[in-house]
C-alpha positions in Angstrom: 0.0 0.0 0.0 1.0 3.6 -0.6 1.5 5.3 2.8 0.3 8.6 1.4 -3.0 7.0 0.4 -3.3 5.7 4.0 -2.7 9.2 5.3 -5.3 10.8 3.0 -7.9 8.2 4.1 -7.2 9.1 7.7 -7.7 12.8 6.9 -10.9 12.7 4.8 -12.3 9.2 5.4 -12.0 6.0 3.5 -15.0 6.6 1.3 -13.6 9.9 0.1 -10.3 8.7 -1.3 -10.9 7.2 -4.7 -8.2 5.0 -6.3 -10.1 2.6 -8.5 -13.1 2.3 -10.7 -14.2 4.9 -13.3 -12.4 8.2 -12.5 -13.3 9.8 -15.8 -15.2 12.7 -14.1 -12.0 13.8 -12.5 -9.4 12.8 -15.1 -11.1 13.9 -18.4 -11.0 17.5 -19.3 -14.3 19.3 -20.2 -13.7 19.4 -23.9 -12.6 15.7 -23.9 -9.4 16.5 -25.6 -7.1 15.2 -22.9 -7.2 12.5 -20.2 -4.9 12.2 -17.3 -4.3 9.6 -14.6 -4.5 10.3 -10.9 -2.8 8.4 -8.1 -6.0 9.2 -6.1 -8.9 11.6 -5.9 -9.2 13.1 -2.4 -12.6 14.7 -1.5 -12.3 16.8 1.7 -15.2 18.4 3.4 -13.6 21.3 5.3 -10.7 23.8 5.0 -9.0 21.9 7.8 -9.2 18.6 5.8 -7.8 20.5 2.7 -4.9 21.7 4.8 -4.3 18.2 6.1 -4.2 16.8 2.5 -1.8 19.5 1.4 0.5 18.9 4.3 0.5 15.2 3.6 1.3 15.8 -0.1 4.0 18.3 0.7 5.7 15.8 3.1 5.6 13.1 0.5 6.7 15.4 -2.3 3.6 14.6 -4.3 1.9 17.3 -6.4 -1.8 17.9 -6.3 -4.4 19.4 -8.7 -7.2 21.4 -7.1 -10.5 20.8 -8.9 -14.0 22.2 -8.7 -16.6 21.3 -11.3 -13.9 20.5 -13.9 -15.6 22.7 -16.5 -12.5 24.6 -17.5 -11.5 25.1 -21.1 -7.7 25.4 -20.8 -6.9 21.9 -19.4 -6.0 23.3 -16.0 -7.8 21.0 -13.6 -7.0 17.4 -14.5 -4.0 15.4 -13.5 -1.2 14.7 -15.9 -0.6 11.3 -17.4 2.0 10.2 -14.8 -0.4 8.5 -12.3 1.5 10.3 -9.5 -0.7 13.3 -8.8 -3.5 13.7 -6.3 -6.7 15.3 -7.5 -8.1 17.5 -4.7 -11.8 17.7 -5.4 -13.6 20.6 -3.6 -17.1 19.4 -4.5 -18.1 18.3 -1.0 -17.3 21.8 0.3 -20.5 23.2 -1.0 -22.2 25.1 1.9 -23.5 28.6 1.8 -22.2 29.7 5.2 -23.9 33.1 5.6 -26.0 35.7 3.8 -25.4 39.1 5.4 -28.3 41.2 4.1 -27.1 44.4 5.6 -23.6 44.0 4.2 -24.9 42.8 0.8 -22.6 39.8 0.9 -22.7 36.0 0.9 -20.0 33.7 2.2 -19.9 30.4 0.4 -17.6 27.4 0.1 -15.6 26.7 -3.0 -17.5 23.6 -4.1 -20.8 25.4 -4.3 -22.3 25.1 -7.8 -22.7 28.6 -9.3 -26.4 28.0 -10.1 -27.1 26.9 -6.5 -25.5 30.2 -5.3 -27.6 32.2 -7.8 -30.8 30.5 -6.6 -29.9 31.0 -2.9 -29.3 34.7 -3.5 -32.6 35.0 -5.4 -34.5 33.2 -2.6 -33.1 35.7 -0.1 -34.3 38.6 -2.3 -30.9 39.4 -3.9 -29.0 39.1 -7.2 -25.7 37.3 -7.6 -24.8 38.4 -11.1 -22.0 36.0 -12.2 -23.6 34.1 -15.1 -22.1 31.7 -17.7 -23.0 28.8 -19.8 -21.6 26.1 -17.4 -23.3 27.6 -14.3 -25.2 24.3 -13.7 -21.9 22.5 -13.2 -19.1 24.9 -12.5 -18.2 25.8 -8.9 -17.4 29.1 -7.3 -13.9 28.1 -6.4 -13.2 27.3 -10.0 -14.9 30.6 -11.1 -12.5 32.5 -8.8 -9.4 30.4 -9.6 -9.9 31.3 -13.3 -11.4 34.8 -12.7 -14.5 33.8 -14.7 -16.3 36.4 -16.8 -19.6 35.5 -18.4 -22.5 37.5 -19.8 -22.8 40.3 -17.2 -19.2 41.6 -17.0 -20.3 44.8 -18.7 -22.3 45.8 -15.6 -20.9 43.8 -12.7 -17.3 42.8 -13.7 -15.5 39.5 -13.6 -15.4 37.1 -10.6 -12.5 39.2 -9.1 -14.7 42.3 -9.1 -17.5 40.4 -7.2 -15.2 39.0 -4.5 -14.5 40.8 -1.2 -12.5 38.1 0.6 -11.1 34.5 0.5 -10.3 31.6 2.7 -7.2 29.9 1.2 -5.0 26.9 2.1 -1.4 27.6 1.3 1.2 25.3 -0.3 2.5 24.7 3.2 -0.9 23.5 4.4 -1.8 26.6 6.4 -5.1 28.4 6.3 -5.4 32.1 5.5 -8.8 33.3 6.7 -9.7 36.5 4.8 -13.4 36.4 4.4 -14.2 39.5 6.4 -16.4 41.0 3.6 -14.8 44.5 3.9 -15.0 46.8 0.9 -12.1 48.8 2.1 -9.0 47.1 3.5 -5.7 48.8 2.5 -3.3 46.8 4.7 -0.5 45.7 2.4 -0.4 43.6 -0.7 -3.7 42.5 -2.0 -3.5 38.7 -1.5 -7.1 38.2 -2.6 -6.5 39.6 -6.1 -3.2 37.6 -6.3 -5.0 34.3 -5.6 -8.0 35.0 -7.9 -7.0 33.9 -11.4 -4.0 31.9 -10.3 -5.7 28.6 -11.2 -4.7 26.7 -8.1 -1.0 27.3 -8.6 -0.5 29.6 -5.5 -3.0 28.3 -3.0 -6.3 26.4 -2.8 -9.4 28.6 -2.5 -11.8 26.9 0.0 -14.3 29.7 0.6 -15.1 33.3 -0.5 -17.2 36.3 0.5 -19.0 37.6 -2.6 -21.0 40.8 -3.3 -24.8 40.7 -3.6 -27.0 43.2 -5.3 -30.6 44.3 -5.0 -32.8 42.4 -7.5 -33.7 44.7 -10.5 -37.3 45.9 -10.6 -37.3 45.6 -14.4 -35.4 43.3 -16.7 -35.8 43.8 -20.5 -34.2 41.7 -23.3 -34.0 42.2 -27.0 -32.6 40.4 -30.0 -31.5 42.6 -32.8 -30.4 41.9 -36.4 -27.4 44.1 -37.5 -25.9 44.5 -40.9 -22.3 44.4 -39.7 -20.0 44.2 -36.7 -19.4 47.9 -37.1 -23.1 48.5 -36.7 -23.1 46.3 -33.6 -20.4 48.5 -32.1 -22.5 51.6 -33.0 -25.5 50.0 -31.4 -23.4 49.4 -28.2 -22.6 53.1 -28.2 -26.3 54.0 -28.5 -27.1 51.6 -25.7 -24.6 53.2 -23.4 -26.0 56.6 -24.1 -29.7 55.6 -23.7 -29.4 53.1 -20.8 -26.2 54.1 -18.9 -25.3 51.8 -16.1 -28.5 49.7 -16.5 -27.1 48.1 -19.6 -26.4 44.6 -18.2 -25.4 42.4 -21.2 -24.4 42.9 -24.8 -23.7 39.8 -26.8 -22.9 39.4 -30.5 -23.4 36.3 -32.6 -22.4 35.6 -36.2 -24.8 34.0 -38.6 -22.8 30.8 -39.0 -22.7 30.4 -35.2 -26.5 30.8 -35.0 -27.0 28.5 -38.0 -25.3 25.7 -36.0 -27.9 26.1 -33.2 -30.7 26.0 -35.7 -29.3 22.9 -37.4 -28.3 20.8 -34.3 -31.0 22.1 -31.9 -34.0 22.4 -34.1 -36.5 22.8 -31.2 -35.0 26.3 -30.7 -36.5 29.1 -32.9 -33.5 31.3 -33.7 -34.6 34.9 -34.7 -33.5 36.2 -38.1 -31.3 33.1 -38.8 -32.6 33.0 -42.4 -32.4 36.7 -43.0 -29.7 37.4 -45.6 -29.5 41.0 -44.4 -28.6 39.9 -40.9 -25.0 38.5 -40.9 -24.8 39.4 -37.2 -27.3 39.4 -34.3 -27.0 41.2 -30.9 -28.6 40.1 -27.6 -28.9 43.0 -25.2 -30.3 43.2 -21.7 -31.3 46.1 -19.5 -31.8 45.6 -15.8 -33.2 48.6 -14.0 -34.3 49.7 -10.5 -37.0 51.8 -12.1 -40.6 50.7 -12.8 -41.3 48.3 -15.6 -43.1 50.9 -17.7 -40.4 53.5 -17.3 -37.6 51.1 -18.1 -39.5 49.7 -21.1 -40.0 53.2 -22.5 -36.2 53.9 -22.4 -35.5 50.5 -23.9 -37.9 51.0 -26.8 -36.5 54.5 -27.3 -33.1 53.0 -27.8 -34.3 50.5 -30.3 -36.2 53.1 -32.3 -33.1 55.3 -32.4 -31.1 52.3 -33.6 -33.6 51.5 -36.3 -33.6 55.1 -37.5 -29.8 55.2 -37.5 -29.5 52.0 -39.5 -27.6 50.2 -36.7 -30.4 47.6 -36.5 -32.4 46.1 -39.4 -35.0 44.4 -37.2 -35.5 43.5 -33.5 -37.7 41.5 -31.2 -38.3 42.4 -27.5 -39.0 39.6 -25.0 -42.5 40.0 -23.6 -41.8 38.2 -20.4 -39.1 36.5 -18.4 -39.7 33.1 -20.1 -39.1 34.6 -23.5 -36.0 36.4 -22.3 -34.6 33.0 -21.0 -35.3 31.4 -24.4 -33.3 34.1 -26.1 -30.4 33.7 -23.7 -30.7 29.9 -24.1 -30.1 30.2 -27.8 -26.9 32.3 -27.1 -25.6 29.9 -24.5 -26.3 26.9 -26.8 -23.7 28.0 -29.4 -20.8 26.0 -27.8 -23.0 22.9 -27.6 -24.1 23.2 -31.2 -20.5 23.8 -32.3 -19.5 20.6 -30.5 -22.2 18.7 -32.3 -20.8 20.0 -35.6 -17.4 18.5 -34.8 -14.1 19.2 -33.1 -13.0 22.8 -33.4 -10.3 25.2 -32.5 -11.4 27.6 -29.8 -10.0 31.1 -29.0 -11.0 33.3 -26.1 -9.6 36.7 -27.0 -10.1 40.3 -26.0 -9.7 43.3 -28.2 -10.6 47.0 -27.6 -14.3 47.2 -28.7 -13.5 49.9 -31.2 -11.1 47.6 -33.1 -13.1 44.4 -33.1 -14.7 44.9 -36.6 -11.3 45.5 -38.2 -9.8 42.6 -36.4 -12.5 40.2 -37.4 -12.4 41.3 -41.1 -8.6 41.0 -41.3 -8.3 37.7 -39.5 -11.3 36.1 -41.2 -9.7 37.0 -44.6 -6.3 35.7 -43.5 -7.6 32.3 -42.3 -9.8 31.8 -45.3 -6.8 32.6 -47.5 -4.5 30.2 -45.7 -7.1 27.3 -45.3 -9.7 27.5 -48.1 -13.2 26.4 -46.8 -12.5 27.0 -43.2 -15.6 28.1 -41.2 -15.5 30.8 -38.6 -17.7 30.7 -35.5 -17.7 34.1 -34.0 -19.7 35.1 -30.9 -19.1 36.6 -27.5 -19.3 39.4 -25.1 -18.9 42.4 -27.3 -19.9 44.8 -24.5 -16.6 44.1 -22.8 -14.5 43.3 -25.9 -14.3 39.5 -25.4 -14.8 37.3 -28.5 -15.0 33.5 -28.7 -13.3 33.4 -32.1 -13.6 29.7 -33.1 -12.5 27.9 -36.2 -14.3 24.9 -37.6 -13.1 22.5 -40.3 -14.4 22.8 -43.9 -17.9 21.5 -44.2 -17.0 18.0 -45.6 -13.6 17.7 -44.0 -12.3 15.4 -41.3 -12.5 17.5 -38.1 -9.9 15.4 -36.3 -7.5 15.6 -39.2 -8.1 19.3 -39.4 -7.1 19.8 -35.8 -4.0 17.6 -36.3 -2.9 19.4 -39.4 -3.9 23.0 -38.8 -4.4 23.8 -35.1 -0.9 25.0 -34.4 -0.9 27.2 -37.6 -4.4 28.6 -36.9 -3.5 29.4 -33.3 -0.3 31.2 -34.4 -2.2 33.3 -37.0 -4.9 34.2 -34.6 -2.6 35.1 -31.7 -0.3 37.1 -33.9 -3.3 39.1 -35.1 -4.5 39.6 -31.6 -1.1 40.9 -30.6 -1.0 43.3 -33.7 -4.4 44.7 -32.5 -3.2 45.2 -29.0 -5.4 42.5 -27.5 -5.1 39.4 -25.2 -5.2 35.8 -26.3 -6.9 34.8 -23.0 -9.8 36.9 -21.9 -11.7 34.7 -19.4 -10.8 31.0 -19.9 -7.4 31.1 -18.2 -4.0 29.6 -19.2 -4.1 26.0 -17.8 -1.6 23.8 -19.6 -3.2 24.4 -23.0 -1.8 28.0 -23.3 1.3 27.7 -21.2 3.8 28.1 -24.1 1.5 30.8 -25.7 1.9 32.8 -22.5 5.6 32.5 -22.7 5.6 33.7 -26.3 3.3 36.7 -25.9 3.8 37.9 -22.3 6.6 40.3 -21.6 9.8 38.8 -20.1 9.6 41.1 -17.2 6.0 40.0 -16.4 7.0 36.4 -16.8 9.8 36.6 -14.3 7.7 38.4 -11.8 5.1 35.6 -12.1 7.9 33.0 -11.6 9.2 34.8 -8.6 5.7 34.8 -7.0 5.2 31.1 -7.8 8.6 30.2 -6.3 8.0 32.2 -3.2 4.5 30.9 -2.4 5.0 27.3 -3.6 8.7 26.5 -3.3 8.2 22.8 -3.7 6.1 23.3 -6.8 3.4 20.9 -5.6 0.3 23.1 -6.5 -1.0 22.4 -10.0 2.5 22.2 -11.6 2.8 22.8 -15.3 -0.2 25.2 -15.3 -0.1 29.0 -15.9 3.6 29.5 -15.4 6.8 27.4 -15.5 9.3 28.3 -12.9 12.1 28.0 -15.5 12.2 30.1 -18.6 11.0 28.5 -21.8 14.6 28.4 -23.2 15.8 26.4 -20.2 12.8 24.0 -20.2 13.2 23.4 -23.9 16.8 22.4 -23.6 16.4 20.3 -20.5 
C-alpha cells in the first residue's frame, strides 16, 4: 500500500479517497481533448481537511491538482498522465455559510455550484450576477481560480470584481482566513487579487465572501439583427447613451454560429437566422431599478433610435421572463451546437471594442486565404471586448485531421493578429496547460519573471498544479532540459 493514500484516508475518510473504478469525471477535461491519470482523488469536506491533504502531499513530495466542477476550457484542472498526482476535489465543500443582508454579501464554500448560489441569492431577495453557460456544473472556487467572466461583466465585472475576501489553504498547508467582507482594506499587498485567477497554482481557495446586489425591478431583453460588426459597435454606443449603467449584457453572434444552433438544436427558434440582411445578431439586456413601464419606455426608445440610424435592421423584444430566458438559451447553446458540428479550434480573446470589426475582417480573410473552406464561429461578449473566435473545419472535412494538421498554424495566425491589434489571447478561460507556451511567447519577459518569482515564493516545492499557468524555469531552459 502507498503510505500517502493511507494518510489521506485518515484525513478525509476511506469513502472519500478514490483510487479505483471509473475516475473519468476527475481525469477527463471538459472538452474531452485530454485524459490524465490520478494516483487518487481526495474529497475533503472542510478547509482543515484540505490543509491536512496539502501537508501530507508536501511531506511526500507529491503534487496535487485542485478541482471544482472540472468545466475549465484550458486543461487546468485534471492530473497529468503520470499517475502520480492527487486530484483535490472541492465538490463536497458546497455550503453557503452566511448571507449578510445588511452588508450585501454571501460567504460560500468553494465547491458550491454557481447556479445553486444564484438561486440562494434569489430566494433571499438578492441578485448574484455572475452568469455563464456552465453555471449548472461549475463551482465558485473554479470561477475564482480562473477569474471567470460570463455574460454580465459589462455591468458587474469579472469574478474578481465580485469578491470581497477569500479563505485559502497555502502550499504549506496553512489556512489564511480572509473572508471579512470588507469593501475597504488597504493593509499591504492584495493577496485576494493575487490568488484570484491563479488557477490553483499559488493556493487552494476553500471559501469566499462575494457581493450581492438588489434584484432589479425591471429586466428587458431584445434580440436585434445588425448589418455588420461595425453596426453592432455603433449599437453598443447608443445603448450606453440611452441606458447608462442599467445596460447589463451585450452579446454578439455571427450568422454561422446561429445556423449551427438551428441545425443541431431544431427545437429552438432562432430569430433572423434565415435573414440574408442579418449577418450578425445582438442580444442585449437592460436591468433597472425603475418601474417596468419607465424602463421599457427607455429600452424601446433605444431600439427606435437604432432603427432610425440604421444600426439595426429588425429587432424583437421579449414580452416576459420566459421569452428572455429562451433568447439567452439560444446564445448559451452555441458551444453545444458547435461541438455537435465536430471538433473545433477555440479562441478566447479580447480586443478593444472599437477595433473588433477591423480585427475580425482582417483575421477572417487571413484564415480563409490560408485554409480554403475554413468556417468561422464568431460570438461573444462584445460589451466588454471578449470574443470567442472559433475555427471549424471545412464542411465536408475530417475534423480530427483538421485539428491535427492545422491547429498550431491557426493558433499562431490568430494570436499574432491579436497581438497586432493590442489584445489578449486569453480573456476569461485562463491559461491552464493548454496555453502555457503561448503565454511565454506573448507575455513580456519582465512580467513572466515576476510571475515565476511569485510562484517560487508561495509554492517553493512546486506541488500546487504544476505545469499550469507558469513554468518556474524560462522556456529556453525547459526546452533544452
